[in-house]
N, C-alpha and C positions, 0 to 999 in steps of 0.2 A: 463403528458404522457412522455414515453421514447422519447428521440431524436433518429432519424434514425440511427446515427452512434453508439449510445449506445446499441440499440437492436442488431445491427450487431456484436458489440464487446462483448456482454454480455456472450456468450458461452465461450469466451476465457479469460474473465476478471479474473475469479478466478484462473485459471491456471497460468496466468502471475503474479498473486499476490504472490503465495507461491509454485507453482510447483505441481508435482505429485509424491507421494500422497499429497493430500491437506487436512491437518488436520481441517481447518476451513470451508471447503466447502464440501469435500467428505463425511463428517460425518453428514451433514445436513439431517435430516429425519431418522437418525440412531436410532435404538431401544436400543442401548447400554446405560447403565447408567454411565459407565466410559469409556472414549475414550482411545485408545491404547497409547496415549502419556502420560498417567499418571494422577492420581487424583489430585495431588498437582497443576499441571500446568493448569488444565482445569476445576476445580470444580466451578469456578466463571462464566463460560460460560453457558448460558441457553441451555439446550438440546432441539433441534428442533424436535417436534413431530406433530405440527399442525400450523395453521396460527397464533394463539396467541403466541406460543412459538417462531415462526420465527420473529414476531414483537419484542419480547423481545430480541432475539439474535441481531437483527439489532440495537436496542437501545444500547445494551451492546457494540457492535463493535464500534459504533460511539463515545460513551462517554468514554469507557475504553481503546480503542486501537487506533482508527483512530486519534482523536483529541489530546490526550495527548502524544502519542508515535510516530505514523507514520508521521503525519504532521510536527512536529518539526524535526524529523530525516531527512526527505526529504528536508526541508528548510535549515537545517544546511549543508547538502551535497551540495546543490545548491550554498550556499555562499562560501564553500570551493572551489568549481569548479570555481566560478567567480573570486575569489581572488588568485587562485592557492596556496592552502594550503595543501600539501600532508601530512604533519605531523599531522595536525589537523584532516584530514579525517581519517587517520589510528587510531588516538586516539578515534574518534567517533565510528569507527567500533568495537574496543575492548570494548568500553563502552556499546554498545548495547548487547554484549554477556552476560552482567549481568542483562539485563532487563527481569524480571520475566514474563511479559505479552507477550514476544515474544517466550517463550520456546515451546508452543504447535506446532509451525510451523517453528522453527529455521532451521532445516535441509533443509526443502523445500524452505525456503526463500533464503538460501545460494545457493541452486542448481539453482534457477531462476536467482539470481544475477550473478552467474558465467557464465551462458549461455548468459546473456545479455552483459557481459563484453567481451566475445569472439566475439560477433557480432560487438563490437566497435573496434576491433583490426585493421581493415583496415584504420581507421582514425588515422594515425600515428602522425598527428599534435596535437592531443589531449593528451598532456603530462600527465595530472593528471589521466585521465581514464586509460592510459597505465600503469602508475606507480601503480595505485590501482590494476589493473589486475595482474601485476607482483607480487605484495605483496600477493595477494590471491593464486596464483600458488605456491609461496614459503611457504605458510602456515603461513605467518605473518599477514594475515587478513582473515576475514570470507567471505566477498563478499555479504553483505545483499542486497536484492532486493530494499529496501527502499533507500539505499545510491546510488545505480546505477540509480534509477529513478531520484534522485536529480541531479546526474551528467548529465544525458541525457537532463534534462531541461536546464541546463547551456550550454552544448555542442551545442545544437541546438537553443540557444537563445530564448527559449520559455518563455512566461510570467509566473512567479512563481505562482501567485494567480490562474490564469486560469488553469495551470498545476495541481495544488493541487486539485482544485475543480473537474476537469475532472477525476483525479485518484479516488477521493472519490465516485463520482457518478458511474463511471464504475465498481468499486469494489462492491458497493452496488447492482448494477444491476446484477453482476455476482452471488452474493449470492442468490438473489431472483430467478434468472433463474435456478440455480442448485437445489433449493428446490422445484420449481414449479412442476416438474414431480412426485417425491415421495409423495408430499402432495396433488397432484391433484388440483392445483390452476388454476383458470380460468385467462384468460389474464387480465380481468378488476381487479381481485384481485391483480395480480402482479403490475399493474400500480398504484393501490391505495397504496400498501405497499411501492412502490418506492417513490411516492409523499410524503408520511408521513415520510419516513426515511431520505429524502433529504431536507425536509422543513427547511429553514433557514441555510442550510449547507454553502453557500457561506459566509454569515456573520460570522458563527462560525469559518471557516477557516481564515478569515481576522483577527479575534481577536488573532490568533496565529502567526501573522506576525509582524515583527518589522518595525518601520518607515523606516529604512534603506533598507528594502526589497522591498519597493515600488518605482516605477519610480520617478525620480526627474525632475520637469518641470522647465527649465531655461527660464526666460523672459528677452530678450535682449531689452535694451532701446537705 
C-alpha cells in the first residue's frame, strides 16, 4: 500500500521530476504513436494505453532509467556535495548532457533543477549549491534536477540510501497517479501496480551504492 506521505506527494511527484511539460508523465495514456520529443529519443519507451502497457512502462523506467542513470547521478552529486568538489560536479553536469536516455525530458529536467537551485539561494553558507547555481545562470552548466536532488540530500544531511529509495518510490507513485485518470484505474489497481513496481527496490538501490557511501560505525574500546 502507498504510505500516507506518498499518496499526498504523488500528484506533485512527476512535476518535481521533470517539470512542465512532462514528457514522461503528461504523455501517459496518449494515443500518439510518436511523442513530440522525437522518435529516436523515445522509441524504446512503452507507449501507455492500458494497464498492461503502464506496467511495461514502469518496468522500463526502473530498469532503463532509474537504476542505471538516475540513481548513480544522484549518488555522485551527493558525494561531490559532501566532499565539496565543484569541478567534479560541473564535469558530471556536462557528462549527463550526452546521456541518450535523458534526452526525452532534458529541457524539463533543467527547468526543474534551476527552479530548485533558486530556492536554495537563501542558504548562502552552502557554497557548492551556490557555485552550481551561478554556473547554471552563466550557461556553463545545465542544472539537471538529478544533480540538484543529490545536492539537497547532502545539504540537509539526509541519509543517501533512504533519500534514493524515497525518490524512486515517490516518482513511481507519480507516474501511476498521472495514468490512473486516463486509464480509469481503480485505487486497488494503483496499489497493486505500485507494489509490483517497487518490489525489491530498496535492495536494487543498495546495489548501486559504494561501500564508502554507507555510514561508518566506529567502535571505541
